[in-house]
C-alpha positions in Angstrom: -51.7 75.3 -203.9 -52.0 72.1 -205.7 -54.2 69.4 -204.1 -54.6 65.7 -204.5 -57.0 63.2 -203.0 -57.3 59.5 -203.2 -58.6 56.7 -201.6 -57.1 53.2 -200.8 -57.7 49.9 -199.4 -54.7 49.6 -197.2 -53.3 51.8 -194.5 -49.7 50.1 -193.9 -48.4 51.0 -197.3 -49.7 54.5 -197.4 -48.7 55.3 -193.9 -45.2 53.7 -194.5 -44.4 55.6 -197.4 -45.2 58.8 -195.7 -43.4 58.4 -192.7 -40.2 57.0 -194.3 -37.7 58.0 -196.7 -37.7 57.1 -200.3 -36.8 53.2 -200.4 -34.8 53.5 -203.7 -32.1 55.9 -202.1 -29.2 54.7 -199.8 -28.0 57.0 -197.0 -25.0 57.9 -199.3 -27.5 58.9 -202.2 -29.5 61.0 -199.8 -26.5 62.8 -198.4 -25.0 63.4 -201.9 -28.3 64.7 -203.3 -28.7 67.0 -200.3 -25.4 68.6 -201.0 -26.6 69.2 -204.7 -30.0 70.4 -204.0 -29.8 71.8 -200.3 -33.0 69.8 -199.4 -33.4 67.1 -196.7 -33.7 63.5 -198.0 -32.6 61.7 -195.1 -35.5 61.6 -192.3 -37.5 63.7 -194.6 -40.7 63.2 -192.7 -41.9 65.2 -189.9 -45.4 64.5 -188.3 -46.9 67.8 -187.3 -50.1 66.3 -186.0 -51.9 63.2 -184.7 -55.7 63.2 -184.3 -56.9 60.2 -182.2 -54.0 58.0 -183.0 -50.2 57.6 -182.5 -47.1 55.5 -183.1 -45.1 54.0 -186.0 -46.4 52.8 -189.5 -47.3 49.2 -188.0 -48.9 50.7 -184.8 -50.9 53.3 -186.7 -52.4 50.8 -189.3 -53.3 48.2 -186.6 -55.2 51.0 -184.8 -56.9 52.2 -187.9 -57.9 48.6 -188.9 -59.4 47.8 -185.6 -61.8 50.9 -186.1 -62.5 49.9 -189.7 -64.0 46.8 -188.4 -67.0 49.0 -187.2 -68.3 49.0 -190.7 -67.5 45.9 -192.7 -69.0 47.4 -195.9 -66.2 49.7 -196.6 -64.0 48.7 -199.4 -61.5 51.9 -199.4 -61.0 53.0 -195.9 -58.1 55.1 -196.5 -58.2 58.9 -197.2 -54.9 60.2 -198.6 -54.4 63.9 -199.5 -51.4 65.9 -200.5 -51.2 69.6 -200.4 -48.3 71.4 -202.2 -47.4 74.8 -202.3 -46.4 77.0 -205.5 -42.8 77.9 -205.9 -41.9 81.0 -203.5 -44.8 80.4 -201.2 -44.1 79.2 -197.6 -46.4 78.5 -194.6 -45.4 78.0 -190.8 -45.9 74.2 -189.3 -48.9 75.8 -187.1 -50.5 77.1 -190.4 -50.2 73.6 -192.0 -51.9 72.2 -189.1 -54.5 74.6 -189.2 -55.2 74.0 -192.7 -55.2 70.2 -192.3 -57.8 70.5 -189.8 -60.0 72.6 -192.0 -59.6 70.1 -194.9 -60.6 67.3 -192.2 -63.9 69.4 -191.5 -64.4 69.8 -195.2 -64.2 66.1 -195.7 -66.2 65.3 -192.3 -63.2 63.2 -190.8 -62.4 65.7 -188.0 -63.3 63.1 -185.4 -61.7 60.2 -187.0 -58.1 58.9 -186.9 -55.8 60.9 -189.0 -52.1 62.4 -189.2 -50.4 65.4 -190.8 -47.0 64.8 -192.3 -44.7 67.4 -193.5 -42.1 66.2 -196.4 -38.9 68.3 -196.6 -37.3 66.6 -199.8 -38.9 69.0 -202.3 -38.2 72.7 -203.1 -41.8 73.3 -202.7 -43.4 72.9 -199.3 -45.8 70.1 -199.0 -47.8 67.8 -196.4 -49.5 64.7 -196.6 -52.8 63.8 -194.8 -53.7 60.1 -194.2 -57.2 59.5 -192.7 -59.4 56.9 -191.7 -62.7 57.1 -193.3 -64.3 55.1 -190.8 -65.2 56.9 -187.7 -65.4 55.2 -184.1 -69.0 54.6 -184.2 -68.9 53.2 -187.9 -69.8 56.2 -189.9 -68.0 56.7 -193.1 -66.7 60.1 -194.6 -67.8 60.4 -198.0 -65.5 60.6 -200.9 -68.1 61.7 -203.3 -66.6 64.4 -205.8 -63.4 64.4 -203.8 -61.3 65.8 -206.8 -63.6 68.7 -207.3 -63.8 69.5 -203.5 -60.2 69.2 -203.2 -59.6 71.6 -205.9 -62.4 74.1 -204.6 -60.8 73.9 -201.0 -57.3 74.8 -202.3 -58.8 77.9 -204.1 -60.3 79.0 -200.9 -56.9 78.4 -198.8 -55.0 80.6 -201.5 -57.1 83.4 -200.9 -57.3 83.1 -197.0 -53.6 82.6 -196.9 -52.7 85.0 -199.5 -50.9 82.3 -201.5 -50.1 82.1 -205.2 -53.3 81.2 -207.1 -52.8 78.1 -209.0 -55.4 76.9 -211.9 -57.6 74.2 -211.0 -57.8 70.8 -213.2 -59.4 71.5 -216.5 -62.6 69.6 -215.7 -63.3 72.0 -212.5 -62.9 75.1 -214.3 -65.4 77.5 -215.5 -65.4 78.2 -219.3 -63.6 81.7 -218.9 -60.8 79.7 -217.1 -60.5 77.2 -219.7 -59.9 79.7 -222.3 -56.9 80.8 -220.6 -53.2 79.6 -221.5 -52.8 76.0 -220.4 -49.8 74.0 -219.4 -49.1 72.6 -222.9 -48.8 76.1 -224.6 -46.5 77.0 -221.7 -44.3 73.8 -222.4 -44.1 75.0 -226.2 -43.0 78.3 -225.3 -40.4 76.9 -222.8 -39.3 74.4 -225.4 -38.6 77.2 -227.9 -36.9 79.5 -225.4 -34.5 77.0 -224.1 -33.5 76.0 -227.6 -33.1 79.7 -228.5 -31.2 80.4 -225.4 -29.0 77.4 -226.0 -27.9 78.4 -229.4 -26.4 81.6 -228.1 -24.4 80.0 -225.1 -21.6 77.7 -224.3 -21.6 77.6 -220.7 -24.1 76.7 -218.0 -24.0 80.1 -216.3 -24.6 82.0 -219.6 -27.5 79.6 -220.4 -29.0 80.3 -216.8 -28.6 84.1 -217.1 -30.2 84.0 -220.7 -33.4 81.9 -219.3 -33.5 84.4 -216.4 -33.4 87.4 -218.6 -36.6 85.7 -220.4 -38.4 85.6 -217.1 -37.8 82.3 -215.8 -36.5 80.9 -212.7 -34.0 78.0 -213.0 -33.7 75.2 -210.4 -30.8 73.0 -210.9 -30.2 69.8 -208.8 -29.9 66.2 -210.0 -32.1 67.7 -212.7 -33.2 71.0 -214.1 -36.6 72.9 -213.8 -38.0 76.3 -215.0 -40.7 78.4 -213.3 -42.3 80.8 -215.7 -43.9 84.2 -214.9 -47.1 82.4 -213.8 -45.1 80.5 -211.0 -45.7 77.3 -213.1 -43.0 74.8 -212.6 -41.8 72.4 -215.6 -39.1 69.9 -215.4 -36.6 70.3 -218.3 -37.1 66.5 -219.1 -40.9 67.2 -219.8 -39.9 69.4 -222.9 -37.2 67.2 -224.1 -34.4 69.3 -222.4 -33.0 67.2 -219.7 -29.9 68.5 -217.7 -27.7 65.9 -219.5 -29.2 67.4 -222.8 -28.7 70.9 -222.2 -25.0 70.1 -220.9 -24.4 68.2 -224.1 -25.5 71.0 -226.3 -23.4 73.5 -224.2 -20.3 71.4 -224.7 -20.8 71.3 -228.4 -21.4 75.1 -228.3 -18.2 75.3 -226.5 -16.1 73.4 -229.0 -17.9 75.3 -231.8 -16.9 78.5 -230.3 -13.4 77.6 -229.6 -13.2 76.6 -233.4 -14.5 80.0 -234.5 -11.9 81.7 -232.5 -9.1 79.5 -234.0 -10.6 80.1 -237.5 -10.4 83.9 -237.0 -6.8 83.7 -235.7 -5.8 81.5 -238.7 -7.5 84.1 -241.1 -5.6 86.7 -239.6 -2.3 85.2 -240.2 -3.2 84.5 -243.7 -4.1 87.9 -244.3 -0.6 89.0 -243.1 1.3 87.0 -245.4 2.8 88.6 -248.6 0.7 88.7 -251.8 2.2 86.2 -254.6 2.9 88.2 -257.9 -0.3 88.2 -260.1 -0.3 85.8 -263.1 -0.4 87.5 -266.6 -1.5 85.0 -269.1 -4.6 83.0 -268.9 -2.8 79.6 -268.5 -0.7 81.2 -265.4 -4.2 82.4 -264.2 -5.7 78.9 -264.4 -2.6 77.2 -262.8 -2.7 80.0 -260.0 -6.3 79.4 -259.3 -5.8 75.7 -259.0 -2.8 76.0 -256.7 -4.7 78.4 -254.5 -7.8 76.1 -254.3 -5.4 73.3 -253.3 -3.7 75.4 -250.7 -7.0 76.6 -249.3 -8.4 72.8 -248.8 -5.2 71.7 -247.3 -4.8 74.8 -245.0 -5.6 74.5 -241.4 -8.1 77.2 -241.6 -10.2 75.2 -244.1 -10.1 72.1 -241.7 -11.1 74.0 -238.9 -14.0 75.7 -241.1 -15.2 72.1 -241.9 -15.3 71.1 -238.2 -17.3 74.3 -237.4 -19.8 73.3 -240.2 -20.1 69.8 -238.6 -20.6 71.2 -235.2 -23.1 73.8 -236.4 -24.8 71.1 -238.2 -25.1 68.7 -235.1 -26.3 71.5 -232.8 -28.9 72.6 -235.4 -30.3 69.0 -235.9 -30.5 68.3 -232.2 -32.3 71.4 -231.4 -34.4 71.4 -234.2 -35.5 67.8 -233.5 -36.4 68.8 -229.7 -38.4 71.7 -230.8 -40.4 70.5 -233.7 -43.7 69.0 -232.5 -44.5 65.2 -233.2 -48.0 64.7 -234.4 -49.5 61.2 -234.2 -51.1 59.8 -237.3 -54.8 60.3 -237.2 -55.7 58.0 -240.1 -57.2 54.7 -239.5 -55.9 51.4 -241.3 -58.2 50.6 -244.2 -58.0 47.0 -243.1 -59.8 47.9 -239.8 -62.7 49.3 -241.7 -62.9 46.0 -243.7 -62.8 43.7 -240.7 -65.4 45.8 -238.9 -67.9 45.8 -241.9 -67.2 42.0 -242.1 -68.2 41.7 -238.4 -71.3 43.7 -238.9 -72.6 41.5 -241.7 -72.1 38.4 -239.8 -73.9 39.7 -236.7 -76.7 40.7 -239.1 -77.1 37.3 -240.6 -80.3 35.3 -239.2 -79.4 32.7 -237.0 
């Protein structure tokens, strides 16, 4: 389970985002995307639980703001949590409500206004909890160490509900946990695995099966994502291999494999042709060699082989460019040192 927490100033924006669909998508977009990924993008939000509040975004924000007036010293009265399951995990709505209530007790806002909202537009189940940090008598729920407390809460919930255990953020890990493989190394391995698998296939079906043979789950919708053996999901675009890039490489490979088949056919035809009489004199040998070279370069087989070389080079350069790491320069401009020394001397002059 991945947990995130933040505090904010305004209730309406936060509540409105969680109760409504994504603004950038039209109804046609929502239906089209739903057909591709099988998820619910229209009416994606379902309120699972209200605690001491009720209504739409405007009504809820008005109720919460009225309570906030009990303590005019609070700058950020909004608590916003999101809890997302790892791929393959699932909980009932009742279990989600139970977890949300435990989180409310953990952060001491169980008697305050809060709501629990389930979103249905992602492959992994996840909920949002929007809460008022200010209670009805003006007491404020502390946000001290909220990132660490959220991470520790998720680790306990994973064990209690037998969910996939996810690593906490690095700053909240033990020394032993920090020595384990991190997400960046996973990305490097994934990048190489994708490139090597792409080099061998010309169809998406073959590529997907090749990745599955390496232990990955492949999720394809508007984009593409990969889940490794540790249940960590990475978008293809995060490692340079967006769905469009993968389809481009597969298209180039398809052309290359077709040309290879054509070349094989042409070479078989050429081998079936009757052999020319062998030249006897040295002059005849030179002339025959020149004619043979001219025939070879003007033959369909030679032209096809040149096309194959060009396609192979294009695919190779593309994959190599995506796999090779890019290192940022760590050198410092000497002019920077000069300016810093100049400033230091000027500051040391007596006024």
